[in-house]
Every structure is written in structure tokens, then in C-alpha cells.
C-alpha positions in Angstrom: 63.7 -2.6 -1.7 61.6 -4.6 0.7 58.0 -4.0 1.8 55.8 -5.7 4.4 52.1 -5.5 4.9 48.7 -7.0 5.5 46.7 -8.4 2.5 43.3 -7.2 1.2 42.1 -9.7 -1.4 40.1 -8.9 -4.5 38.9 -10.9 -7.5 39.3 -10.6 -11.3 38.5 -7.6 -13.5 38.4 -5.0 -10.8 38.0 -1.9 -12.9 39.0 1.7 -12.3 35.4 2.7 -11.5 35.3 0.1 -8.7 38.7 1.5 -7.4 37.5 5.1 -7.4 34.0 5.9 -8.6 33.5 8.3 -11.5 31.5 10.6 -9.1 34.8 11.6 -7.5 36.7 12.4 -10.6 36.2 16.1 -10.1 38.6 15.7 -7.2 42.4 15.7 -7.6 43.3 15.8 -3.9 44.8 12.4 -3.0 43.5 12.6 0.6 39.9 13.1 -0.6 40.3 10.3 -3.1 41.6 8.0 -0.4 38.5 8.5 1.7 36.4 6.9 -1.1 38.8 4.3 -2.6 37.1 0.9 -3.2 34.0 2.0 -1.3 31.6 0.6 -3.9 33.5 -2.7 -4.0 34.1 -3.0 -0.2 32.4 -0.2 1.8 34.5 -0.8 4.9 37.8 -0.5 3.0 38.4 3.3 3.2 38.0 3.3 7.0 39.9 0.0 7.7 42.9 0.2 5.3 46.2 1.1 7.0 49.4 2.5 5.7 51.6 -0.3 4.4 48.7 -2.7 3.6 48.8 -4.4 0.3 46.3 -5.5 -2.3 46.2 -9.0 -3.9 44.0 -9.6 -6.9 43.3 -12.1 -9.6 43.5 -11.2 -13.3 43.1 -7.9 -15.1 43.3 -5.6 -12.1 42.7 -1.9 -13.0 40.8 -2.5 -16.3 38.5 0.1 -17.6 39.3 3.7 -18.2 42.9 5.1 -18.1 42.3 7.5 -15.2 45.3 8.1 -12.9 42.9 8.7 -10.0 42.7 4.9 -9.4 46.3 4.2 -8.5 46.6 7.6 -6.9 43.6 6.9 -4.6 45.1 3.5 -3.6 48.5 5.0 -2.9 47.0 7.8 -0.9 45.0 5.3 1.2 48.3 3.7 2.2 48.6 0.8 -0.1 52.3 0.0 -0.4 52.1 -2.7 -3.2 49.7 -4.6 -5.4 50.2 -8.2 -6.4 47.9 -9.7 -9.0 47.8 -12.4 -11.7 47.8 -9.6 -14.2 47.1 -5.9 -14.6 45.4 -3.8 -17.3 48.4 -2.3 -19.1 47.4 1.4 -18.7 46.8 0.8 -14.9 50.2 -0.9 -14.6 52.0 2.1 -16.3 50.0 4.7 -14.3 50.7 2.8 -11.0 54.5 2.7 -11.6 54.5 6.4 -12.8 52.9 7.3 -9.5 55.4 5.2 -7.5 53.1 2.3 -6.7 54.9 -1.0 -6.9 53.0 -3.7 -8.9 54.0 -7.4 -9.1 52.5 -10.1 -11.2 52.3 -13.6 -9.7 49.6 -16.2 -10.5 50.8 -18.5 -7.7 50.7 -15.8 -5.0 47.3 -14.6 -6.2 45.9 -18.0 -5.8 47.5 -19.0 -2.5 47.7 -15.9 -0.3 44.6 -15.2 1.8 42.9 -12.0 3.0 44.6 -10.8 6.2 47.9 -12.7 5.6 51.0 -10.8 6.3 53.5 -10.8 3.4 57.0 -9.4 2.7 57.9 -8.4 -0.8 61.4 -7.9 -2.2 61.1 -5.8 -5.3 64.7 -6.5 -6.2 64.4 -10.3 -6.3 60.7 -10.6 -6.9 60.3 -12.8 -3.8 56.9 -12.7 -2.1 57.1 -14.4 1.3 53.9 -15.1 3.1 54.8 -14.6 6.8 51.5 -16.1 7.9 51.7 -19.3 5.9 55.5 -19.5 5.7 55.3 -19.9 1.9 57.4 -18.3 -0.8 56.2 -17.1 -4.2 57.9 -15.3 -7.0 57.1 -12.4 -9.4 59.3 -10.8 -12.0 61.7 -8.5 -10.2 61.2 -4.7 -10.7 64.3 -3.3 -12.5 66.7 -1.1 -10.5 65.8 2.0 -12.5 62.1 1.5 -11.7 62.8 0.9 -8.0 64.5 4.3 -8.0 61.4 5.8 -9.6 59.2 4.1 -6.9 61.6 5.2 -4.1 61.4 8.8 -5.3 57.6 8.8 -5.2 56.9 8.4 -8.9 58.1 9.6 -12.3 57.6 13.3 -11.9 59.3 13.4 -8.5 62.1 11.3 -9.9 62.6 13.6 -12.8 62.6 16.7 -10.5 65.1 15.0 -8.2 67.4 14.2 -11.1 67.1 17.8 -12.3 65.5 16.8 -15.6 62.3 18.7 -14.7 62.0 22.1 -13.2 60.4 22.5 -9.7 56.7 23.0 -9.7 55.9 26.7 -9.6 53.4 27.9 -7.0 51.0 30.7 -7.8 
């Protein structure tokens, strides 16, 4: 599975409250959350982010509370992948459960710049900076996790594989 996008770069210890402020936690509509994602960290972000863009961060991205709103808001805003030196474990799990690819690469985190275009191969872990013509590596995402991502997350994957009944509408 290959993805291509423009980089938005962030620092270390970006917590879930910086990703989506607690004042929006009464919302569960992904479209509403996307309008406010990262607004306290970078006010221009919600208006300028485009579908397919990617985030690049330093260490401990997604620390703080365990809210699923954070990866949901990023995905709904169009973020196709996040590359970081490291992720908070609960954010990492929530992101993958929602179908958001996450890759850890110290080298990529240090060398890739804001605005660079990159191509990511989830199968091989290759991160190719199209702007700088440099290659970096992350641990590949296992095939079964790529299926989960392709299906749009854990719940959709389980529904597709008939392990979970369809959502009932009232």
C-alpha cells in the first residue's frame, strides 16, 4: 500500500488536547472535529490542510488522554499518514484502529522538512522524500494491519469480514 502527500511538521510531545481541544469533545461528528483539528497548535491548519497531506512529528506524538477524537479529527481532516520518532502507545493503537497509518522513523523525523512531498510504502516501510530525493525507513506495517487500514479501521474491517453485525439505524 503506497501513499503520497505533503508534509506538515510538528515537534515533540504534541498531546491529544493540542490535536483536538477538550472544548470539542462533546462532538462526535468527524467533519465537525476536522474543522478544529490542531487549531490551538497551528491556527491555519484546519483551513489549509488537504486530503492526502501527512504529518511529521518528533517524539511522543499523541501523548495525553486516550481520546479517540484526536486520530479521528486528523483522519477526517484528510491526513493520510503520520510519521514520527515515536507515538504515545494509546494514540498509536487508536490511530490504527481508526484506519490511520502510523510509522516510526527517527531519521525521517529529523531530515524531512515542512512542505516536502513524500511517498510512503506501508508494505516495505520505505519513506521516500520526493522533494529532497532521499530515502528513509520505518518498520513496515504487517499485511493484516494494512487490510484493517484499507478497510477504514477495525470496526469496518470486522463488519466486512462478517465478524460484526451491520450497524442498526434507528
